[in-house]
N, C-alpha and C positions, 0 to 999 in steps of 0.2 A: 905434018907432026901428027903423031899417035899417040895414043893412051892404052894403058894395059889394065885390065880388070883384075884387081887385087885382092879386095875384100869385101864381106857382106857384113852389113850392121844391123844389128836387131836391138831394138828400144824395147826396154824391158821394165816393168813395175817393180820386180825385185830378183834383182841379179842372182843370188844365191839359189833361188827356186828355179830359174833358166839353167843355171849350170848342172845342178841335179837331174833335170829332163834331157839335157842335151847329151849328158855324160852316157844313160840309158842307151841313147843312140851310137855310142861309140866315140864321139869326141873327147879327145885328151884335153880335160878342163881340170882347172885346179878345182879342190875341194870345197873352197869358197872364195867369196871375193876380197876377204881381208879388208872389207868396209868400203872398198874403191866403188866409183861410179862408171868405171869402164874396166873390162876384162875382155882379152882377146888370146887366140890362139890359132897357131899355124897349122893346117891340115898336111898331111902327107903330100899331098900334090902341090904345096907351096901356097894355096888360098889362105887368106885368114878371114875367120868367122870372129865378130866384136859384138860384145853385149854392152849396152850404153843404158844408164839409168834415165828415167825421164827427168828426174832433176838436173842431170848433166844437160840433156836436150835444153831444158828451160833455160840454165846457166849460158849455153852456146847461143841460145835465140829466144830472146825474150817473147817472140810471139809464137812459139811452138805450140800447138794444142795435139792432144792425143787423136791418132788417128781414128777413123771408123772403117769399117770394112776390112775384107781382105784383099789387098793389093799385090801381095809376094807371095809365091808359092815355093815352099822348102821341099826337098824330096831326098830321100836317102835309101841308095842302091842297096839291096842285100845280097849276100852270095847265094841264096837258093830260095825256092818257094817255101819251104819248111823255115827258114830264117826270118821272112816276113812275118808267119804267124807267130814265131817265138818272140821277135822283138816287141810286136804288138800285143804279147801277151805281158811281158815285162813292163812295158808302159802301163798296162791297166793293173797289174798287181802294184805298180808304185803309186796306184791312186789317181793317175791321170785318166783321162777320157779318150775313147776310141769313139770317131764318128762313123768309120765305116770299117766295119769286121773285114777280115782278109777273106779275099775271094779270087776266084779266076776272073779276070775282066775280059772284056770282049776284044779288046786290042792286044791280048797275047802276055798280058804280065798277071803275075799273083800281085794283088795291089790292097792295101789298107789306108785308112787315112786316121792319124791321131792328132790332138789338140795339144799344145803346148801351154804353159801356165799363164801367157798371155793372149790365149785364143787364137793363136795361129795355128792354121792346119799345116801338118806335117805328111807328106806322103811317104809310104813305105812300098818298095816294090821290088819284083826281079822278074826277069823274063821267063816264061813258061818254056 
């Protein structure tokens, strides 16, 4: 028996705010949730990304509690080192926080870290 990794789910406080943020990273997402508690999109590689409201999580599991701490890392590969800088700046210009400014990391990448509306860290990187 085998299983195939198919999707990544992100629980969010405000789906529309999450969609706005992740569109800045190039995801083809709808302009808004239409009031739904679940929105998903299929990426060009076939993987799905799903955004679920905290309300939906509580509807699914009455014992669900909001997690504390960073347990999952999200990372977006950029096409060039200059794109790392540009994407990071677009995130900042849209009012989101940059935790680690773009820099040439010792492991051979142009690297930056931004924070999504739910305080998840999102890495931006490109090989040098």
